[in-house]
C-alpha positions in Angstrom: 5.9 -2.7 -2.6 8.7 -1.0 -3.3 8.8 1.1 -0.3 10.0 -0.2 2.6 7.0 -1.6 5.0 8.2 -1.0 8.0 9.5 2.9 8.8 10.8 5.0 12.0 10.8 5.2 14.8 8.9 8.8 13.9 8.5 11.0 16.8 4.6 11.0 16.7 2.9 14.7 18.2 0.2 12.1 19.6 1.8 8.8 20.3 5.7 9.1 21.3 7.7 7.2 19.4 5.9 5.4 17.1 7.1 2.5 15.0 5.0 2.6 11.4 3.6 -0.2 9.5 2.9 1.2 5.6 0.4 -1.6 4.1 -0.7 -0.1 1.0 1.4 1.2 -2.2 1.8 5.0 -1.8 -0.7 7.3 -1.7 -3.4 4.0 -2.3 -6.1 5.7 -0.7 -10.2 5.9 -0.6 -9.6 9.5 -0.7 -7.7 13.0 -2.1 -8.1 15.3 1.0 -6.4 18.5 -0.3 -4.2 18.8 3.1 -2.3 15.8 2.6 1.1 16.0 3.6 1.5 12.7 1.3 0.6 14.5 -2.2 -2.4 14.0 -4.0 -4.0 10.4 -4.1 -2.6 8.8 -7.2 -4.9 5.6 -7.0 -8.3 6.2 -5.4 -10.1 2.7 -4.8 -11.9 1.0 -2.0 -10.9 -2.0 -3.3 -9.6 -3.7 -0.4 -6.4 -6.4 -1.0 -3.0 -7.8 0.2 -0.9 -5.3 -1.6 1.9 -7.6 0.4 2.3 -10.7 1.8 1.1 -10.5 5.5 4.1 -13.0 6.0 6.5 -10.3 5.0 5.1 -8.1 7.0 5.4 -9.8 10.4 9.1 -10.8 9.1 10.0 -7.1 9.0 8.4 -6.2 11.8 10.0 -8.7 14.0 13.1 -7.9 13.2 12.9 -4.2 13.5 11.6 -5.1 17.0 14.7 -7.3 17.9 16.6 -4.0 17.4 15.5 -2.4 20.8 14.4 1.0 19.2 12.3 2.3 21.9 8.9 2.2 21.1 6.0 3.8 22.1 3.1 2.0 20.1 2.9 0.6 16.7 1.1 2.7 14.2 -0.6 1.3 10.9 -0.4 4.4 8.6 1.9 5.7 6.5 1.4 6.9 2.7 -2.4 5.3 2.1 -5.4 3.9 3.9 -4.6 1.3 5.8 -8.1 -0.4 6.2 -7.6 -1.0 2.3 -5.6 -4.2 3.5 -8.0 -6.8 3.6 -6.2 -9.0 5.9 -6.1 -6.6 8.7 -7.8 -8.9 11.5 -5.4 -11.6 10.5 -1.9 -9.7 11.0 -3.3 -7.9 13.9 -3.3 -10.8 15.5 -0.7 -12.2 14.6 0.8 -9.2 15.9 -0.5 -9.2 19.0 1.1 -12.5 19.6 4.6 -11.0 19.1 4.4 -8.0 21.4 3.2 -6.3 23.7 3.4 -2.3 22.5 0.2 -0.9 22.1 -1.3 -1.2 18.3 -2.2 2.3 16.6 -4.8 2.4 13.6 -4.5 5.5 11.8 -7.8 5.8 9.7 -9.6 8.2 7.6 -12.7 6.3 8.5 -13.8 5.4 5.1 -14.6 2.1 5.6 -15.6 1.6 8.8 -19.0 0.8 7.1 -17.8 -2.4 6.4 -18.3 -4.8 8.9 -15.3 -6.9 8.4 -13.1 -3.8 8.7 -14.7 -3.5 12.1 -14.3 -6.2 13.9 -10.5 -5.8 12.9 -9.9 -2.7 14.1 -12.1 -4.1 17.2 -8.2 -5.2 17.9 -6.2 -2.8 18.3 -5.5 -0.7 21.3 -6.0 3.1 19.9 -8.2 3.8 16.6 -7.2 7.6 15.5 -9.7 8.1 13.2 -10.4 11.1 10.9 -14.0 12.9 10.7 -13.5 16.6 8.0 -16.7 17.5 8.0 -20.2 17.1 8.9 -22.2 17.7 5.6 -21.7 16.0 2.4 -21.0 18.9 0.5 -18.4 19.8 3.1 -16.8 16.2 2.5 -17.2 15.6 -0.5 -14.9 19.6 -1.2 -12.0 18.2 1.7 -11.8 14.9 1.0 -12.8 14.5 -2.3 -13.8 10.5 -2.2 -14.3 7.8 -4.3 -17.0 8.0 -6.0 -18.8 5.5 -4.4 -18.0 6.3 -0.7 -20.8 7.9 0.7 -21.1 10.8 3.8 -23.6 9.2 5.7 -21.9 6.3 5.2 -18.5 7.2 6.9 -20.4 8.6 9.5 -22.7 5.8 10.2 -19.9 3.2 10.4 -17.8 5.7 12.6 -20.8 5.9 15.1 -21.6 1.9 15.5 -18.0 1.2 15.2 -17.4 3.6 18.6 -19.8 2.3 20.3 -18.7 -1.4 19.8 -15.0 -0.7 20.4 -13.3 -1.2 24.2 -10.2 0.7 23.1 -9.3 4.3 23.2 -10.9 6.4 19.9 -9.1 9.6 19.1 -11.5 12.1 16.9 -9.3 14.2 14.6 -10.8 16.7 13.1 -9.3 18.5 10.5 -9.7 22.7 9.7 -8.5 24.4 6.6 -9.2 27.8 6.1 -12.6 28.5 4.4 -13.3 25.0 3.7 -15.0 23.7 7.1 -14.2 26.2 9.8 -17.4 28.0 8.9 -20.4 28.6 11.3 -22.6 26.2 10.2 -20.3 23.6 9.8 -19.4 24.1 13.2 -22.7 23.8 13.9 -22.9 20.4 12.6 -20.5 18.7 14.1 -22.2 20.2 17.3 -24.5 17.8 16.7 -22.5 14.9 15.3 -19.9 14.5 17.9 -22.4 13.3 21.0 -22.8 10.7 18.4 -19.6 9.0 18.8 -17.9 7.5 21.9 -14.8 9.4 22.5 -12.1 9.0 24.2 -10.2 12.7 23.1 -11.1 15.2 20.3 -7.8 16.5 19.0 -8.4 19.8 16.3 -5.6 20.2 13.6 -4.9 22.0 11.4 -2.3 22.3 8.5 0.6 21.5 9.7 2.9 20.9 6.3 2.7 21.2 2.7 -0.8 20.5 1.6 -1.3 18.3 -1.6 -3.7 21.5 -2.8 -3.1 24.9 -2.4 -6.5 25.8 -1.3 -5.5 23.6 1.8 -5.3 26.9 3.8 -3.9 26.9 8.0 -5.9 28.1 10.7 -4.3 30.3 13.3 -3.7 28.9 17.0 -6.1 31.4 18.3 -8.4 29.9 16.0 -7.9 26.3 16.6 -7.8 27.1 20.4 -11.8 29.0 19.9 -12.9 25.8 17.9 -11.2 23.0 21.0 -13.2 25.2 23.1 -16.4 25.2 21.4 -16.2 21.1 20.4 -15.1 19.7 23.7 -11.3 19.0 22.2 -7.9 19.7 22.0 -5.2 21.5 19.8 -2.7 18.9 18.2 0.8 20.9 19.5 4.0 19.2 18.4 6.0 17.9 21.9 9.3 17.4 23.2 10.8 13.7 22.8 12.1 12.2 25.9 14.0 10.2 24.5 18.0 11.2 24.4 19.5 11.6 21.6 22.0 8.4 20.1 25.7 9.3 19.3 27.4 9.0 15.8 25.8 5.5 13.7 28.8 3.8 12.5 26.6 2.9 9.7 26.5 6.0 7.2 24.1 4.1 4.8 22.3 2.7 7.5 21.3 6.6 8.1 20.8 7.4 5.3 18.4 5.1 3.8 16.9 5.6 7.5 15.7 8.9 6.4 14.6 8.5 3.2 12.7 6.1 4.2 11.0 8.5 6.8 10.8 11.4 4.1 8.7 8.9 1.5 6.2 9.2 3.6 5.7 13.2 4.3 7.9 16.0 4.6 9.3 16.4 7.8 11.4 19.2 10.1 14.6 18.3 11.3 13.8 19.2 14.8 11.4 15.9 14.2 13.9 13.5 11.6 16.1 14.5 14.9 14.2 13.4 17.3 12.0 10.2 15.8 15.4 8.5 14.2 17.3 9.6 17.7 20.8 11.0 15.1 23.0 13.6 16.4 22.0 16.7 15.3 25.4 17.7 13.6 25.8 14.6 12.2 22.3 14.7 10.9 22.8 18.0 9.4 26.0 16.6 8.0 23.4 13.9 5.9 20.8 16.1 5.0 23.4 18.5 3.4 24.6 15.3 1.5 21.6 14.4 0.4 20.2 17.6 -0.7 24.0 17.8 -2.7 23.2 14.7 -4.2 19.8 15.5 -5.3 18.0 12.9 -3.3 15.9 15.3 -1.1 14.9 18.8 -1.7 13.5 21.8 1.3 10.3 22.9 0.8 9.1 26.5 3.1 5.8 26.4 4.6 4.7 28.7 7.1 7.7 30.1 8.6 9.3 26.3 8.8 11.7 24.6 6.5 10.3 20.9 5.4 12.4 18.4 3.8 11.0 15.8 1.1 11.6 13.8 -0.8 12.7 14.6 -4.9 10.0 13.3 -7.2 12.6 13.5 -9.6 15.6 12.2 -8.5 15.7 7.8 -8.7 15.8 7.4 -4.8 
C-alpha cells in the first residue's frame, strides 16, 4: 500500500476536523459510483482482507495523535470502502484503548449484510452510511455494484444494523440529476427511510469533479425541496472554528500533507487551508510550486477551482 495510512486532519462539512484512516488501497471498493470524487474504481471486490497490518495502522495513528493536531473525530474513510478491511473489529477495539476521540465509519453500506461487519461497527460512535437508490435498477445505475451485491441485501443489512446500533447514524443520500431524483424514486425513499433508524438524514449532490460525466449536480433549491420531503437536511459547507497556523518551518512536510490530502479527493484552496491549517498566502505559494512541478493540476467544476493529484506525475 503506497499511500499514507493516516491523512489530514481534513475539514469535514459534517464532522469538523477529521483525522482520516485509509484502510484499503486507492479505489478498492465494492461499488463504482458514477459520482465518486476519488475517480473510477480500479479494484471492484467484496473480498475482505487485511491490506496492511493492524500493527502498522495503530503505530501510525499513535504518531499522529502525539502531534496535538486539534482533532474532532477519527474517521475510517479515504479512497475505497473501509469495511473491506478484515480485522476491523480488532482495530476499533485497539483504537478505543488509545484515545477517547469519537470514532466514525463512513461506509457505502454494501457489506452490512455481513454479521461480522455489523458487529465491528457496533463499537464506533458514528456511522455515516450511504443509500443512493430506492430500487435495484437505480442502485445498479448510480452505484454500479460488484456482481455479487444485491440491492435487497444492502437495504436489509442497513435496516438490521440500524436497529442494533446505539451510536449516531447519519444516513446520506446523494442525488444525481436525472438518475435518482425522479418522483418514482422519491416515493420509494419515502417508503424505505422509515424502516431505517436514523438520527439524521443528509441530502447531498455532486460537489467535486465526478468519476463519470453523467453524474449531474442538483441545485440547492432542488436539494432543499427533497430534504423537506424526506425529513432531511441539505449538507452545506461550514467554516472552521480553528485558527490558521503560521508558516511551517518544514516546506517538504507541508507539501507532503497537501499531496496526501489530494490523493484522496480533489479539494478547493479553502478546504485545504481549513483542513490542514496552513496560512493562505503560504499555501498559495506551495500550490503554485506543486503545479509548476506538475505534481498537481487544477480543474474547474460548477464555478469552483479544485486541485487534484496529477495522475501522470511520479508523485
